[in-house]
Steps between C-alpha positions, in 0.01 A plus 500: 500500500641840404548781749234715336239221533597458868428867561169490315395197708537692829178609668464851647491508879315752715783649710314571826386138569837373371691709754258421785559130426877550536482650851706281739670329204858541373518734202757651268454866409696615196563874479497706180865599529847371595405130453394506867268241652379467857395159635306463821164429659221730388352653814251741351397707198275802465259639239795656311688167491777618732662195659635412844743208517647326804829306510591677174820424314641724226629357173674705231557323168418170677766546771393532866601824669375402843190482717316822573220383725174689465467732197236708320500521118316780333272385219648715222835315529360151442546328165343167606418278797531122505434231756811310612508134599538436873 
């Protein structure tokens, strides 16, 4: 199957229920810049899709730069959010 047919086979997801379903799960949050990703447990989200993570770890270009603990990520910086395996 080609990459373009993989993309066309994806179903749109309503973001609010998707995020609510990820609360208390491990997630990866990719930022729009610097190849930065934060991985941690999603504690909460608000109506603007701002995110609060606990036990967060910072990755730049796939390399860990340490554990940060509890962080807040403003919605306008987020490229995508994905659920991580436990």
